C-alpha positions in Angstrom: 21.7 21.2 30.6 20.9 23.2 27.5 20.0 21.5 24.3 22.3 21.6 21.3 19.9 24.0 19.4 18.8 26.0 22.5 17.6 29.5 21.4 17.7 28.7 17.7 14.8 28.8 15.3 14.4 26.2 12.5 12.3 25.4 9.5 12.0 21.7 8.4 10.2 20.9 5.2 8.8 17.5 4.4 8.1 17.3 8.2 4.9 15.3 7.9 6.7 11.9 8.0 9.9 10.1 7.8 13.2 12.0 7.9 11.5 15.4 8.2 9.3 14.3 11.1 12.2 12.7 12.9 14.4 15.8 12.4 11.7 18.3 13.5 11.1 16.3 16.7 14.8 16.0 17.4 15.4 19.7 16.7 12.6 20.6 19.1 13.9 18.2 21.7 17.3 19.9 21.5 15.7 23.3 22.2 14.9 24.8 18.8 11.6 26.5 17.9 10.5 24.7 14.8 8.2 25.5 11.9 7.3 22.2 10.5 6.2 22.4 6.8 4.6 19.7 4.6 2.1 19.7 1.8 -0.1 17.2 3.8 -1.9 17.8 7.1 0.2 15.0 8.6 2.5 17.8 9.6 0.1 18.8 12.4 0.6 15.3 13.9 4.3 16.1 14.0 3.7 19.3 15.9 1.3 17.7 18.3 3.9 15.1 19.1 6.5 17.9 19.4 4.4 19.8 21.9 3.4 16.7 23.8 7.1 16.2 24.5 7.5 19.8 25.7 8.9 21.3 22.5 7.9 24.5 20.7 6.6 24.0 17.2 4.2 25.3 14.6 2.7 23.5 11.6 2.2 24.9 8.1 1.1 23.3 4.9 2.9 24.4 1.8 4.3 23.2 -1.5 8.1 23.2 -1.2 8.6 23.7 -4.9 6.3 26.7 -5.3 8.1 30.1 -4.9 5.1 31.8 -3.3 4.8 29.0 -0.7 8.5 29.1 0.1 8.3 32.9 0.7 5.2 32.3 2.8 6.8 29.8 5.1 9.9 31.9 5.5 7.8 34.9 6.3 5.8 32.9 8.9 9.0 31.7 10.6 10.3 35.3 10.8 7.0 36.6 12.1 6.7 33.9 14.8 10.4 33.5 15.8 12.1 36.7 14.7 15.0 34.9 13.1 15.9 31.7 11.2 19.0 29.9 12.3 18.4 26.5 10.6 16.8 25.7 7.2 16.4 22.0 6.5 15.2 21.7 3.0 14.2 18.1 3.2 11.0 17.7 1.2 11.2 15.3 -1.7 9.4 12.7 -3.9 10.8 9.6 -5.5 8.9 8.9 -8.7 9.5 5.2 -8.3 11.7 3.1 -10.5 10.0 4.0 -13.8 12.1 2.8 -16.7 14.0 5.5 -18.6 11.9 5.3 -21.8 8.7 5.5 -19.8 9.7 8.7 -18.0 7.6 11.6 -19.3 8.7 15.2 -19.4 6.0 16.1 -16.9 7.2 13.4 -14.5 10.8 14.5 -14.8 9.9 18.1 -14.4 7.7 17.5 -11.3 10.5 15.5 -9.5 13.0 18.3 -10.2 10.5 20.9 -9.1 10.1 19.4 -5.7 13.6 17.9 -5.1 15.9 20.5 -6.7 13.9 23.7 -7.3 12.6 23.4 -3.7 16.0 23.5 -2.0 17.1 26.3 -4.4 14.1 28.4 -3.5 14.7 27.7 0.2 18.3 28.8 0.0 17.6 31.9 -2.1 14.8 33.0 0.1 16.2 32.3 3.6 19.9 33.2 3.0 19.5 37.0 3.0 17.8 36.9 6.4 20.6 34.7 7.7 23.2 37.0 6.3 21.6 40.0 8.1 21.6 38.2 11.4 25.2 37.1 11.1 25.0 33.5 9.9 23.0 30.3 9.8 23.0 26.7 8.7 21.2 25.4 5.6 20.8 21.7 5.1 19.5 19.9 2.0 18.4 16.3 1.7 20.2 14.7 -1.3 20.7 10.9 -1.6 23.3 8.3 -2.4 21.3 8.1 -5.7 22.8 11.4 -6.5 26.4 10.0 -6.0 26.2 6.7 -7.9 23.8 4.9 -10.3 21.3 2.2 -9.4 20.0 3.7 -6.1 17.0 5.3 -7.6 15.1 6.2 -10.8 16.6 8.4 -13.4 14.7 11.6 -12.6 15.1 11.1 -8.8 18.9 10.4 -9.1 19.4 13.4 -11.4 17.5 15.7 -9.0 19.6 14.5 -6.0 22.9 14.9 -7.9 21.7 18.5 -8.5 21.2 18.9 -4.8 24.8 17.9 -4.1 26.0 20.5 -6.6 23.5 23.0 -5.2 25.0 22.7 -1.7 28.5 23.1 -3.0 27.9 26.0 -5.3 25.6 27.8 -2.9 28.2 27.5 -0.1 30.7 29.2 -2.3 28.2 31.8 -3.6 27.6 32.8 0.1 31.4 33.2 0.7 32.2 35.4 3.7 28.6 35.5 5.1 28.9 32.8 7.8 25.9 31.0 6.2 26.8 27.4 5.7 25.2 25.0 3.2 25.6 21.2 3.4 23.7 18.2 2.1 22.9 14.8 3.6 22.9 11.7 1.3 20.7 9.0 2.9 21.0 5.5 1.8 18.1 3.0 2.1 16.0 4.4 4.9 12.6 3.0 5.9 10.2 5.9 5.3 6.8 6.4 3.6 8.6 7.0 0.3 10.5 3.7 0.5 7.7 1.7 2.2 6.9 -0.3 -1.0 10.4 -1.8 -1.1 10.1 -3.0 2.4 6.6 -4.3 2.0 7.5 -6.2 -1.1 10.5 -7.8 0.6 8.5 -8.8 3.6 5.8 -10.3 1.4 8.4 -12.4 -0.4 10.1 -13.3 2.9 13.3 -11.7 1.8 13.3 -8.9 4.3 16.6 -10.3 5.8 18.3 -9.2 2.6 17.3 -5.5 2.9 20.5 -3.5 3.1 22.7 -6.4 2.2 24.9 -4.4 -0.2 26.3 -2.1 2.6 28.9 -3.2 5.2 26.4 -2.8 8.0 24.1 -5.2 6.3 20.9 -3.3 7.2 18.6 -0.4 6.2 18.7 2.8 8.2 16.0 4.6 10.2 14.8 8.2 10.0 16.3 9.1 13.4 19.8 8.2 12.1 19.5 10.8 9.4 18.0 13.3 11.9 21.1 12.8 14.0 23.3 14.0 11.1 20.9 16.9 10.5 21.2 17.9 14.1 25.0 18.0 13.9 24.9 20.2 10.8 22.3 22.4 12.4 24.3 22.9 15.6 27.3 25.0 16.3 29.3 21.8 16.6 29.6 21.9 12.8 30.6 25.5 12.6 33.6 24.7 10.3 31.7 22.3 8.0 30.5 23.8 4.8 29.8 22.9 1.2 29.8 19.2 1.6 27.5 16.2 1.0 27.6 13.5 3.7 26.5 10.0 2.9 24.6 8.3 5.8 24.2 4.9 4.2 25.8 2.2 6.2 28.9 2.4 4.0 27.1 1.7 0.7 28.8 4.5 -1.2 32.2 3.5 0.1 32.2 0.3 -1.9 32.4 -1.0 -5.5 30.1 -3.8 -6.5 31.0 -7.0 -4.7 30.0 -10.5 -4.0 28.9 -11.1 -0.5 31.3 -13.4 1.3 29.8 -16.9 1.8 29.8 -18.2 5.4 
């Protein structure tokens, strides 16, 4: 039985860990040839795991927010695979929960450079090639922090709100091309980026409260975001375009509430 991405070629940024690694591995398992990109050498471990499972993958280190690096990873994918069917612009940084008045211009700029400029560069660079081949799927990682306040620091939240808008506006800028652009808005997912939150809760003995604000009453895992990315990457989502999808246990569906007492 053919995989859901059989014959397709994909790029995944931020593939050295967390959501990016889980997505790259799942894409490969479903038949895609994957160029896994990250600014750390951990991306090579992702590809080793991919190949050990029988998948096809290549590793490349690059800065997702640098124009020359984005062009380089797109060129590498075209050289190795001949086409690009899926672009998952997932790389991002958090910046922590720095108070508003302690946020420096340099900090704000760097978070926007990686989190927002990075997906813009990916879209702008890869879209012409997708148009020439007749279509493709571009996926960007946003966040529930880009939908509502209090899910991240100010620069991070602003950058992710920008990603939501970028998916919407780019989808419309690419009208009639059969190139789709969508965003995923993860809730609280246990990754390297969020590890301090989980570690602090476990140290305090309050890990049972992690995720308590969403109806599922738990945090999510990278593979649960990867599953949404797979859907958006596949032809199953061929009529899905210009939207941002929360994958957050229901967090963004609610207003603030008091947890029912048992």
